[in-house]
C-alpha beads as a LAMMPS data file, in Angstrom:
LAMMPS data file: protein, C-alpha beads

349 atoms
348 bonds

1 atom types
1 bond types

-500.0 500.0 xlo xhi
-500.0 500.0 ylo yhi
-500.0 500.0 zlo zhi

Masses

1 110.0

Atoms # bond

1 1 1 -338.103 -461.974 -172.691
2 1 1 -335.252 -462.601 -170.221
3 1 1 -335.278 -460.818 -166.878
4 1 1 -332.991 -457.804 -166.565
5 1 1 -331.574 -457.137 -163.124
6 1 1 -332.631 -453.842 -161.562
7 1 1 -329.100 -452.434 -161.412
8 1 1 -328.914 -452.628 -165.226
9 1 1 -332.546 -451.863 -165.967
10 1 1 -332.495 -448.635 -163.965
11 1 1 -328.930 -447.533 -164.710
12 1 1 -329.073 -443.738 -165.248
13 1 1 -328.961 -442.727 -168.897
14 1 1 -328.474 -438.982 -168.299
15 1 1 -326.789 -436.823 -165.676
16 1 1 -330.247 -435.699 -164.525
17 1 1 -331.173 -439.309 -163.720
18 1 1 -328.304 -439.785 -161.296
19 1 1 -328.776 -439.812 -157.523
20 1 1 -326.370 -437.584 -155.603
21 1 1 -322.847 -436.686 -156.792
22 1 1 -323.936 -433.122 -157.593
23 1 1 -320.386 -431.830 -157.044
24 1 1 -319.123 -434.063 -159.873
25 1 1 -322.085 -433.567 -162.198
26 1 1 -321.932 -429.774 -161.931
27 1 1 -318.241 -429.714 -162.866
28 1 1 -318.755 -432.042 -165.851
29 1 1 -321.845 -430.132 -166.992
30 1 1 -319.975 -426.806 -166.943
31 1 1 -317.027 -428.323 -168.812
32 1 1 -319.250 -429.778 -171.542
33 1 1 -321.388 -426.686 -172.013
34 1 1 -318.389 -424.328 -172.061
35 1 1 -316.211 -426.573 -174.247
36 1 1 -313.409 -426.664 -171.646
37 1 1 -312.610 -430.332 -172.033
38 1 1 -309.610 -432.083 -170.560
39 1 1 -308.029 -435.102 -172.246
40 1 1 -308.163 -437.383 -169.172
41 1 1 -310.599 -437.766 -166.287
42 1 1 -310.153 -439.899 -163.170
43 1 1 -313.261 -441.015 -161.267
44 1 1 -312.634 -442.430 -157.797
45 1 1 -314.883 -443.808 -155.074
46 1 1 -316.110 -446.992 -153.441
47 1 1 -317.919 -449.668 -155.424
48 1 1 -321.368 -448.991 -156.781
49 1 1 -321.450 -445.200 -156.411
50 1 1 -321.644 -444.434 -160.146
51 1 1 -318.095 -444.125 -161.507
52 1 1 -318.609 -446.044 -164.760
53 1 1 -322.162 -444.713 -165.081
54 1 1 -320.879 -441.127 -165.024
55 1 1 -318.198 -442.096 -167.544
56 1 1 -320.723 -443.637 -169.961
57 1 1 -323.052 -440.633 -169.774
58 1 1 -320.013 -438.409 -170.340
59 1 1 -319.142 -440.505 -173.404
60 1 1 -322.651 -439.919 -174.763
61 1 1 -322.369 -436.198 -174.068
62 1 1 -319.179 -436.087 -176.157
63 1 1 -320.543 -438.093 -179.089
64 1 1 -324.267 -437.298 -179.285
65 1 1 -325.195 -436.837 -182.961
66 1 1 -328.310 -434.742 -182.291
67 1 1 -327.252 -432.249 -179.606
68 1 1 -323.507 -432.185 -180.278
69 1 1 -321.117 -431.812 -177.356
70 1 1 -323.371 -430.799 -174.466
71 1 1 -324.363 -431.868 -170.967
72 1 1 -327.694 -433.169 -172.281
73 1 1 -327.224 -435.948 -174.847
74 1 1 -330.442 -436.859 -176.635
75 1 1 -330.344 -440.543 -175.713
76 1 1 -332.048 -441.467 -178.980
77 1 1 -329.472 -441.038 -181.752
78 1 1 -327.444 -444.052 -182.952
79 1 1 -324.378 -443.028 -180.933
80 1 1 -326.342 -442.652 -177.672
81 1 1 -328.200 -445.924 -178.172
82 1 1 -325.040 -447.842 -179.043
83 1 1 -323.222 -446.500 -175.976
84 1 1 -326.175 -447.545 -173.785
85 1 1 -326.090 -451.011 -175.348
86 1 1 -322.299 -451.332 -175.011
87 1 1 -321.579 -451.620 -178.737
88 1 1 -320.303 -448.169 -179.738
89 1 1 -317.130 -448.859 -181.682
90 1 1 -315.336 -445.696 -180.509
91 1 1 -315.942 -446.389 -176.809
92 1 1 -313.269 -448.876 -175.784
93 1 1 -314.072 -450.273 -172.335
94 1 1 -311.280 -452.100 -170.539
95 1 1 -311.288 -454.001 -167.248
96 1 1 -307.769 -453.374 -165.994
97 1 1 -308.038 -456.317 -163.594
98 1 1 -307.938 -458.681 -166.570
99 1 1 -305.485 -456.617 -168.655
100 1 1 -302.527 -456.295 -166.320
101 1 1 -299.769 -457.290 -168.750
102 1 1 -297.843 -454.553 -170.505
103 1 1 -298.371 -456.242 -173.876
104 1 1 -302.139 -455.927 -173.396
105 1 1 -301.785 -452.232 -172.645
106 1 1 -299.506 -451.583 -175.604
107 1 1 -301.881 -453.419 -177.929
108 1 1 -304.715 -451.297 -176.572
109 1 1 -302.849 -448.016 -176.958
110 1 1 -301.457 -448.794 -180.419
111 1 1 -304.836 -447.796 -181.850
112 1 1 -304.803 -444.348 -180.221
113 1 1 -303.248 -442.848 -183.334
114 1 1 -306.204 -443.852 -185.514
115 1 1 -309.141 -441.475 -185.967
116 1 1 -312.576 -442.386 -184.565
117 1 1 -314.604 -444.643 -186.860
118 1 1 -318.062 -443.168 -186.193
119 1 1 -317.920 -440.820 -183.242
120 1 1 -316.620 -437.335 -182.599
121 1 1 -314.160 -438.702 -180.022
122 1 1 -312.471 -442.023 -179.407
123 1 1 -312.928 -442.766 -175.705
124 1 1 -310.951 -445.180 -173.540
125 1 1 -312.886 -446.166 -170.418
126 1 1 -310.493 -448.080 -168.150
127 1 1 -312.138 -449.523 -165.039
128 1 1 -310.139 -450.423 -161.904
129 1 1 -307.123 -448.790 -163.488
130 1 1 -305.109 -449.265 -160.272
131 1 1 -304.745 -452.946 -161.259
132 1 1 -302.307 -452.078 -164.071
133 1 1 -298.715 -453.200 -163.631
134 1 1 -295.940 -450.607 -163.390
135 1 1 -294.930 -451.333 -166.988
136 1 1 -298.545 -450.827 -168.088
137 1 1 -298.686 -447.512 -166.240
138 1 1 -295.505 -446.427 -168.033
139 1 1 -297.093 -447.248 -171.375
140 1 1 -300.280 -445.379 -170.417
141 1 1 -298.313 -442.405 -169.134
142 1 1 -296.565 -441.938 -172.457
143 1 1 -299.944 -441.693 -174.194
144 1 1 -301.434 -439.432 -171.511
145 1 1 -298.641 -436.899 -171.988
146 1 1 -299.540 -436.010 -175.583
147 1 1 -302.790 -437.662 -176.690
148 1 1 -304.434 -436.731 -180.015
149 1 1 -307.207 -434.139 -179.782
150 1 1 -309.851 -436.704 -180.707
151 1 1 -308.996 -439.070 -177.803
152 1 1 -310.380 -438.900 -174.256
153 1 1 -309.355 -441.116 -171.345
154 1 1 -311.904 -441.904 -168.627
155 1 1 -310.254 -443.786 -165.758
156 1 1 -312.136 -445.296 -162.816
157 1 1 -310.775 -446.821 -159.624
158 1 1 -311.780 -447.805 -156.105
159 1 1 -308.181 -447.424 -154.890
160 1 1 -306.585 -444.192 -156.148
161 1 1 -303.719 -444.533 -153.651
162 1 1 -302.224 -447.247 -155.850
163 1 1 -301.982 -444.981 -158.898
164 1 1 -298.621 -443.408 -159.729
165 1 1 -298.547 -439.686 -159.001
166 1 1 -297.392 -439.099 -162.571
167 1 1 -300.657 -440.575 -163.886
168 1 1 -302.908 -438.772 -161.392
169 1 1 -301.255 -435.426 -162.148
170 1 1 -302.263 -435.698 -165.805
171 1 1 -305.952 -436.243 -165.026
172 1 1 -308.808 -434.187 -163.691
173 1 1 -309.819 -436.124 -160.577
174 1 1 -313.394 -436.445 -159.295
175 1 1 -314.190 -438.298 -156.076
176 1 1 -317.659 -439.841 -155.994
177 1 1 -318.983 -440.129 -152.457
178 1 1 -320.875 -442.930 -150.767
179 1 1 -324.584 -442.132 -150.971
180 1 1 -326.559 -441.171 -147.841
181 1 1 -329.159 -443.701 -146.702
182 1 1 -331.949 -441.171 -147.227
183 1 1 -331.119 -440.772 -150.939
184 1 1 -330.919 -444.537 -151.431
185 1 1 -334.288 -445.043 -149.709
186 1 1 -335.998 -442.399 -151.865
187 1 1 -334.612 -443.938 -155.045
188 1 1 -335.614 -447.463 -153.994
189 1 1 -339.121 -446.164 -153.287
190 1 1 -339.329 -444.824 -156.849
191 1 1 -338.071 -448.115 -158.297
192 1 1 -340.516 -450.253 -156.312
193 1 1 -343.384 -447.974 -157.397
194 1 1 -342.378 -448.333 -161.048
195 1 1 -342.047 -452.097 -160.644
196 1 1 -345.484 -452.286 -158.932
197 1 1 -343.888 -453.663 -155.747
198 1 1 -345.441 -452.788 -152.384
199 1 1 -342.688 -451.980 -149.914
200 1 1 -342.707 -450.806 -146.314
201 1 1 -340.432 -447.821 -145.847
202 1 1 -338.666 -449.566 -142.987
203 1 1 -337.878 -452.493 -145.312
204 1 1 -336.247 -450.084 -147.780
205 1 1 -334.344 -448.432 -144.918
206 1 1 -332.893 -451.798 -143.921
207 1 1 -331.770 -452.404 -147.505
208 1 1 -330.210 -448.930 -147.672
209 1 1 -328.303 -449.497 -144.429
210 1 1 -326.948 -452.844 -145.671
211 1 1 -325.916 -451.261 -148.992
212 1 1 -323.414 -449.091 -147.097
213 1 1 -323.565 -446.153 -149.502
214 1 1 -323.560 -448.199 -152.725
215 1 1 -326.569 -447.748 -155.004
216 1 1 -325.604 -450.808 -157.054
217 1 1 -325.507 -452.943 -153.897
218 1 1 -328.873 -451.505 -152.853
219 1 1 -330.459 -452.482 -156.175
220 1 1 -328.913 -455.949 -156.003
221 1 1 -330.342 -456.367 -152.491
222 1 1 -333.710 -455.117 -153.757
223 1 1 -333.601 -457.790 -156.467
224 1 1 -332.846 -460.367 -153.790
225 1 1 -335.643 -459.028 -151.591
226 1 1 -338.215 -459.290 -154.400
227 1 1 -337.131 -462.872 -155.002
228 1 1 -337.395 -463.590 -151.272
229 1 1 -340.638 -461.752 -150.488
230 1 1 -342.551 -461.548 -153.760
231 1 1 -344.471 -458.344 -154.511
232 1 1 -344.730 -457.164 -150.902
233 1 1 -341.584 -456.235 -148.999
234 1 1 -342.129 -456.195 -145.245
235 1 1 -339.577 -455.056 -142.684
236 1 1 -339.776 -458.373 -140.836
237 1 1 -339.115 -460.410 -143.988
238 1 1 -336.202 -458.193 -145.021
239 1 1 -334.745 -458.535 -141.526
240 1 1 -334.841 -462.321 -141.916
241 1 1 -333.269 -462.121 -145.377
242 1 1 -330.442 -459.842 -144.256
243 1 1 -329.902 -461.509 -140.894
244 1 1 -330.465 -458.201 -139.081
245 1 1 -332.884 -457.082 -136.408
246 1 1 -336.185 -455.379 -137.142
247 1 1 -335.993 -451.723 -136.047
248 1 1 -339.363 -452.024 -134.342
249 1 1 -337.998 -454.837 -132.192
250 1 1 -334.999 -452.677 -131.257
251 1 1 -337.309 -449.815 -130.279
252 1 1 -339.327 -452.223 -128.132
253 1 1 -336.102 -453.346 -126.419
254 1 1 -335.303 -449.722 -125.559
255 1 1 -338.848 -449.193 -124.234
256 1 1 -338.538 -452.297 -122.056
257 1 1 -335.130 -451.125 -120.793
258 1 1 -336.614 -447.747 -119.872
259 1 1 -339.383 -449.522 -117.939
260 1 1 -336.849 -451.871 -116.246
261 1 1 -338.859 -454.780 -117.696
262 1 1 -336.196 -457.502 -117.848
263 1 1 -338.672 -460.232 -118.914
264 1 1 -339.686 -458.299 -122.030
265 1 1 -336.099 -457.324 -122.829
266 1 1 -334.887 -460.910 -122.886
267 1 1 -338.022 -462.233 -124.595
268 1 1 -337.344 -459.788 -127.452
269 1 1 -333.657 -460.761 -127.530
270 1 1 -334.656 -464.450 -127.731
271 1 1 -336.984 -463.566 -130.591
272 1 1 -334.179 -461.799 -132.477
273 1 1 -331.591 -464.522 -131.880
274 1 1 -334.095 -467.175 -133.024
275 1 1 -333.742 -465.609 -136.501
276 1 1 -330.032 -466.524 -136.476
277 1 1 -328.919 -462.921 -135.883
278 1 1 -325.363 -462.823 -134.569
279 1 1 -325.296 -461.514 -130.945
280 1 1 -322.389 -459.166 -131.709
281 1 1 -324.298 -457.723 -134.656
282 1 1 -327.427 -457.394 -132.520
283 1 1 -325.435 -455.420 -129.950
284 1 1 -324.072 -453.175 -132.709
285 1 1 -327.625 -452.581 -133.999
286 1 1 -328.811 -451.788 -130.477
287 1 1 -325.977 -449.254 -130.167
288 1 1 -327.129 -447.645 -133.417
289 1 1 -330.718 -447.563 -132.116
290 1 1 -329.564 -445.670 -128.999
291 1 1 -327.668 -443.240 -131.257
292 1 1 -330.777 -442.652 -133.390
293 1 1 -332.846 -441.932 -130.275
294 1 1 -330.231 -439.482 -128.984
295 1 1 -330.184 -437.669 -132.323
296 1 1 -334.003 -437.550 -132.406
297 1 1 -334.045 -435.820 -129.006
298 1 1 -331.732 -433.033 -130.126
299 1 1 -332.725 -432.887 -133.814
300 1 1 -336.527 -433.265 -133.952
301 1 1 -336.568 -433.200 -137.792
302 1 1 -335.255 -436.782 -137.969
303 1 1 -337.722 -439.516 -139.002
304 1 1 -337.010 -441.615 -135.891
305 1 1 -340.030 -441.825 -133.523
306 1 1 -338.978 -440.452 -130.128
307 1 1 -339.229 -442.589 -126.998
308 1 1 -339.863 -441.349 -123.470
309 1 1 -336.281 -441.769 -122.254
310 1 1 -334.223 -438.978 -120.695
311 1 1 -331.007 -437.884 -122.476
312 1 1 -328.740 -438.913 -119.584
313 1 1 -330.007 -442.500 -119.691
314 1 1 -329.428 -442.713 -123.434
315 1 1 -325.872 -441.482 -123.007
316 1 1 -325.275 -444.088 -120.277
317 1 1 -326.738 -446.864 -122.445
318 1 1 -324.515 -445.817 -125.340
319 1 1 -321.362 -446.008 -123.221
320 1 1 -322.433 -449.377 -121.790
321 1 1 -323.140 -450.680 -125.296
322 1 1 -319.747 -449.505 -126.580
323 1 1 -318.021 -451.204 -123.669
324 1 1 -320.042 -454.352 -124.310
325 1 1 -319.018 -454.369 -127.976
326 1 1 -315.381 -454.005 -126.970
327 1 1 -315.580 -456.807 -124.405
328 1 1 -317.827 -459.269 -126.249
329 1 1 -314.820 -461.171 -127.594
330 1 1 -313.694 -461.839 -124.016
331 1 1 -317.055 -463.188 -122.850
332 1 1 -317.554 -466.979 -122.507
333 1 1 -319.840 -466.689 -125.552
334 1 1 -321.184 -463.801 -127.677
335 1 1 -324.670 -464.366 -126.275
336 1 1 -323.434 -464.063 -122.690
337 1 1 -321.593 -460.870 -123.640
338 1 1 -324.824 -459.445 -125.094
339 1 1 -326.910 -460.484 -122.091
340 1 1 -324.471 -459.037 -119.550
341 1 1 -324.461 -455.744 -121.459
342 1 1 -328.259 -455.590 -121.276
343 1 1 -328.168 -456.429 -117.564
344 1 1 -325.800 -453.489 -117.036
345 1 1 -328.264 -451.227 -118.831
346 1 1 -330.994 -452.466 -116.486
347 1 1 -328.826 -452.197 -113.358
348 1 1 -327.340 -448.716 -113.746
349 1 1 -329.318 -445.487 -113.653

Bonds

1 1 1 2
2 1 2 3
3 1 3 4
4 1 4 5
5 1 5 6
6 1 6 7
7 1 7 8
8 1 8 9
9 1 9 10
10 1 10 11
11 1 11 12
12 1 12 13
13 1 13 14
14 1 14 15
15 1 15 16
16 1 16 17
17 1 17 18
18 1 18 19
19 1 19 20
20 1 20 21
21 1 21 22
22 1 22 23
23 1 23 24
24 1 24 25
25 1 25 26
26 1 26 27
27 1 27 28
28 1 28 29
29 1 29 30
30 1 30 31
31 1 31 32
32 1 32 33
33 1 33 34
34 1 34 35
35 1 35 36
36 1 36 37
37 1 37 38
38 1 38 39
39 1 39 40
40 1 40 41
41 1 41 42
42 1 42 43
43 1 43 44
44 1 44 45
45 1 45 46
46 1 46 47
47 1 47 48
48 1 48 49
49 1 49 50
50 1 50 51
51 1 51 52
52 1 52 53
53 1 53 54
54 1 54 55
55 1 55 56
56 1 56 57
57 1 57 58
58 1 58 59
59 1 59 60
60 1 60 61
61 1 61 62
62 1 62 63
63 1 63 64
64 1 64 65
65 1 65 66
66 1 66 67
67 1 67 68
68 1 68 69
69 1 69 70
70 1 70 71
71 1 71 72
72 1 72 73
73 1 73 74
74 1 74 75
75 1 75 76
76 1 76 77
77 1 77 78
78 1 78 79
79 1 79 80
80 1 80 81
81 1 81 82
82 1 82 83
83 1 83 84
84 1 84 85
85 1 85 86
86 1 86 87
87 1 87 88
88 1 88 89
89 1 89 90
90 1 90 91
91 1 91 92
92 1 92 93
93 1 93 94
94 1 94 95
95 1 95 96
96 1 96 97
97 1 97 98
98 1 98 99
99 1 99 100
100 1 100 101
101 1 101 102
102 1 102 103
103 1 103 104
104 1 104 105
105 1 105 106
106 1 106 107
107 1 107 108
108 1 108 109
109 1 109 110
110 1 110 111
111 1 111 112
112 1 112 113
113 1 113 114
114 1 114 115
115 1 115 116
116 1 116 117
117 1 117 118
118 1 118 119
119 1 119 120
120 1 120 121
121 1 121 122
122 1 122 123
123 1 123 124
124 1 124 125
125 1 125 126
126 1 126 127
127 1 127 128
128 1 128 129
129 1 129 130
130 1 130 131
131 1 131 132
132 1 132 133
133 1 133 134
134 1 134 135
135 1 135 136
136 1 136 137
137 1 137 138
138 1 138 139
139 1 139 140
140 1 140 141
141 1 141 142
142 1 142 143
143 1 143 144
144 1 144 145
145 1 145 146
146 1 146 147
147 1 147 148
148 1 148 149
149 1 149 150
150 1 150 151
151 1 151 152
152 1 152 153
153 1 153 154
154 1 154 155
155 1 155 156
156 1 156 157
157 1 157 158
158 1 158 159
159 1 159 160
160 1 160 161
161 1 161 162
162 1 162 163
163 1 163 164
164 1 164 165
165 1 165 166
166 1 166 167
167 1 167 168
168 1 168 169
169 1 169 170
170 1 170 171
171 1 171 172
172 1 172 173
173 1 173 174
174 1 174 175
175 1 175 176
176 1 176 177
177 1 177 178
178 1 178 179
179 1 179 180
180 1 180 181
181 1 181 182
182 1 182 183
183 1 183 184
184 1 184 185
185 1 185 186
186 1 186 187
187 1 187 188
188 1 188 189
189 1 189 190
190 1 190 191
191 1 191 192
192 1 192 193
193 1 193 194
194 1 194 195
195 1 195 196
196 1 196 197
197 1 197 198
198 1 198 199
199 1 199 200
200 1 200 201
201 1 201 202
202 1 202 203
203 1 203 204
204 1 204 205
205 1 205 206
206 1 206 207
207 1 207 208
208 1 208 209
209 1 209 210
210 1 210 211
211 1 211 212
212 1 212 213
213 1 213 214
214 1 214 215
215 1 215 216
216 1 216 217
217 1 217 218
218 1 218 219
219 1 219 220
220 1 220 221
221 1 221 222
222 1 222 223
223 1 223 224
224 1 224 225
225 1 225 226
226 1 226 227
227 1 227 228
228 1 228 229
229 1 229 230
230 1 230 231
231 1 231 232
232 1 232 233
233 1 233 234
234 1 234 235
235 1 235 236
236 1 236 237
237 1 237 238
238 1 238 239
239 1 239 240
240 1 240 241
241 1 241 242
242 1 242 243
243 1 243 244
244 1 244 245
245 1 245 246
246 1 246 247
247 1 247 248
248 1 248 249
249 1 249 250
250 1 250 251
251 1 251 252
252 1 252 253
253 1 253 254
254 1 254 255
255 1 255 256
256 1 256 257
257 1 257 258
258 1 258 259
259 1 259 260
260 1 260 261
261 1 261 262
262 1 262 263
263 1 263 264
264 1 264 265
265 1 265 266
266 1 266 267
267 1 267 268
268 1 268 269
269 1 269 270
270 1 270 271
271 1 271 272
272 1 272 273
273 1 273 274
274 1 274 275
275 1 275 276
276 1 276 277
277 1 277 278
278 1 278 279
279 1 279 280
280 1 280 281
281 1 281 282
282 1 282 283
283 1 283 284
284 1 284 285
285 1 285 286
286 1 286 287
287 1 287 288
288 1 288 289
289 1 289 290
290 1 290 291
291 1 291 292
292 1 292 293
293 1 293 294
294 1 294 295
295 1 295 296
296 1 296 297
297 1 297 298
298 1 298 299
299 1 299 300
300 1 300 301
301 1 301 302
302 1 302 303
303 1 303 304
304 1 304 305
305 1 305 306
306 1 306 307
307 1 307 308
308 1 308 309
309 1 309 310
310 1 310 311
311 1 311 312
312 1 312 313
313 1 313 314
314 1 314 315
315 1 315 316
316 1 316 317
317 1 317 318
318 1 318 319
319 1 319 320
320 1 320 321
321 1 321 322
322 1 322 323
323 1 323 324
324 1 324 325
325 1 325 326
326 1 326 327
327 1 327 328
328 1 328 329
329 1 329 330
330 1 330 331
331 1 331 332
332 1 332 333
333 1 333 334
334 1 334 335
335 1 335 336
336 1 336 337
337 1 337 338
338 1 338 339
339 1 339 340
340 1 340 341
341 1 341 342
342 1 342 343
343 1 343 344
344 1 344 345
345 1 345 346
346 1 346 347
347 1 347 348
348 1 348 349
């Protein structure tokens, strides 16, 4: 059997399976259960936050043969299974990036007048809809104004600013937010447990940080990490894979700075740079480490272990680090810029 990537294998099949986006899911759930359905929905947000996933679950909720129109499709009837497998004849999925010509759009919309073949509704799922040409938008707008009762439009885009106001005004708009690191980490922990993969929490935290709010990116990175590390994901190995610095090393740098131990500081920096970490990125990560320590002092509920450093010193380090990041482009080399920033942290009290 061929391997299925994690992002597809663990794609949510129901609203209840989704991570985050409660503000969107609650609105869609209420609309489905009360029967107050609009003819067009616009899902916006950065890549990998669940726009097309929400749209596909919504399509199942509209066409489920067992439970009817409800917020809880059965997931087992022919319609639900075919939508999951991407072969439901009344769910027309379009990648607008490859269908920019007006003739493509007209050909697509010519079939709007025909009744659904199998389902309760004929659904047009148009991804990256902002890629349509102006002529294509005009053709879509005409259909959006007076669509048949059996047709629903589900539009998704990462760049809603490029959509004509006339199109946006005819849709119910839902903005899906970037996911917090904590939610991504918890979900990755569940996935690794189900896949029988041993993973250090810090390794999953590094993946979540690199995913930058995108669950799809996080799962792709997890796939990459499993290929890189095997069945045990360590923080050190993930740091090497991502080209970032191990958080434990950053904490040790802060401890050495607090103790004015220059030899240890620069030995740790040499260790990090030996892994081909960019000095500018290392300085940015050190700035983030100082921020985490400052937050841990004032908000004890954070997971960050607290170091014995007074708040005034942390504030000074943060300002020095910010100045160093600003000036690193002017230094003779990025490494010199990093080293001079650390020397300032050691010199000033």
